[in-house]
C-alpha positions, -999 to 999 in steps of 0.1 A, spaced: 241 -646 -289 274 -625 -290 277 -595 -266 273 -560 -284 300 -538 -268 296 -500 -269 325 -479 -258 312 -445 -239 343 -421 -247 357 -385 -250 375 -371 -276 409 -366 -252 406 -391 -225 435 -413 -226 426 -442 -205 395 -443 -229 421 -449 -255 436 -479 -238 402 -495 -239 399 -486 -276 434 -500 -286 428 -534 -268 394 -535 -290 410 -529 -320 439 -555 -311 414 -577 -303 396 -573 -338 366 -567 -316 337 -549 -336 322 -519 -310 304 -487 -310 319 -458 -299 298 -428 -283 317 -396 -271 301 -377 -248 306 -338 -234 323 -343 -198 314 -305 -193 279 -312 -195 275 -349 -188 240 -363 -201 216 -376 -175 217 -409 -189 257 -413 -185 256 -403 -149 228 -431 -144 253 -456 -152 286 -445 -144 295 -447 -106 323 -424 -109 312 -401 -136 342 -409 -155 350 -424 -190 355 -449 -204 325 -472 -197 320 -506 -215 280 -510 -222 278 -547 -227 246 -559 -242 234 -595 -244 206 -618 -237 193 -612 -204 202 -575 -202 231 -553 -201 263 -547 -178 282 -521 -177 320 -520 -171 338 -487 -154 376 -480 -151 399 -487 -182 422 -516 -167 392 -532 -157 378 -531 -191 411 -544 -205 414 -572 -184 376 -583 -193 386 -579 -229 416 -599 -226 397 -627 -205 366 -631 -229 376 -620 -264 394 -640 -289 424 -624 -309 463 -619 -299 469 -623 -258 480 -585 -245 489 -599 -212 520 -626 -209 510 -661 -200 536 -663 -174 520 -653 -137 554 -635 -125 557 -613 -161 519 -608 -159 520 -591 -125 551 -570 -135 532 -559 -164 503 -549 -143 528 -528 -123 541 -507 -153 507 -503 -161 501 -486 -131 536 -466 -135 519 -452 -167 490 -441 -147 509 -424 -126 528 -406 -157 495 -395 -165 485 -379 -132 519 -358 -138 510 -355 -174 474 -337 -165 492 -311 -141 520 -307 -169 493 -297 -196 469 -279 -174 491 -257 -149 491 -221 -158 525 -217 -132 556 -219 -153 578 -230 -122 554 -259 -119 556 -265 -154 593 -271 -153 590 -291 -119 566 -318 -135 588 -317 -168 619 -331 -145 596 -353 -132 584 -366 -162 620 -368 -175 631 -391 -145 598 -413 -147 605 -419 -186 646 -425 -175 630 -453 -152 609 -470 -179 641 -468 -204 660 -489 -177 634 -514 -182 631 -515 -218 648 -543 -240 654 -541 -278 619 -536 -283 598 -527 -307 573 -531 -279 577 -529 -240 582 -568 -238 599 -572 -273 582 -582 -305 544 -588 -286 523 -559 -283 509 -559 -247 482 -538 -226 516 -518 -211 518 -507 -248 482 -500 -248 489 -478 -216 517 -459 -230 506 -449 -264 482 -424 -252 510 -410 -234 534 -406 -262 505 -390 -283 504 -360 -260 540 -354 -269 530 -354 -306 512 -323 -301 534 -304 -273 567 -310 -294 548 -287 -321 549 -258 -292 581 -264 -278 612 -292 -274 607 -303 -236 637 -324 -234 617 -350 -219 630 -378 -238 667 -367 -247 693 -394 -237 665 -420 -238 670 -442 -270 648 -472 -262 620 -449 -250 621 -430 -280 624 -457 -306 591 -473 -284 573 -442 -293 579 -441 -327 569 -481 -329 537 -471 -310 531 -443 -332 528 -464 -365 504 -492 -349 469 -494 -368 453 -497 -333 468 -467 -315 461 -447 -348 425 -457 -348 421 -450 -309 414 -412 -316 400 -389 -342 417 -371 -372 411 -338 -351 427 -350 -319 457 -326 -323 432 -296 -330 412 -309 -298 442 -310 -277 453 -273 -285 418 -263 -282 420 -276 -246 453 -260 -240 441 -226 -249 410 -229 -226 429 -234 -201 455 -210 -205 481 -237 -200 516 -222 -193 531 -251 -220 517 -227 -247 541 -200 -235 572 -218 -237 599 -218 -270 626 -242 -260 632 -256 -228 668 -267 -220 673 -303 -216 
């Protein structure tokens, strides 16, 4: 019997989006269950060791298994599901991709501060950190359209949710984060048009993210145009 997969999710979580993108790229049917992280259900706390999303619930003959952590889930899908390979076949290239996935996670940590801080100086400091990190990515990119060229990979699945933040941020102000980074800009545009990336969030994602920023009284909302 084929395993039945359920992705335990949150509307805004970028780590959930990684797993959703991988599932869509593999063409794997799955159910998605969104929870409120501010009011976590008891059933969720019982099965989530870290109290975080995503979780992948795997139901099959003999019982049920739970996977947590987005990278673990993506690696499991790569190893068990048919469909296009999302990691390079070469061990060295595969290891380097895993390193860039971690680099993407580091950017997400900076983005969390960038979007939630109420302090203008902290916002500016994080803007400069983000610009520097994307400049590092720029130096790694080739002709595209994706991270490793024509083949979509898990590195793309990691960075697509990062770029999605800026689709909303750009409606507030021009941060200048991507100025002078043509390869990153082209990569961002290619990922935005990918069907799996579009399907990883609901249509109300921009409204939900704006509501999140307003709830946190984010300094980002008070900016007009940041000089690059």
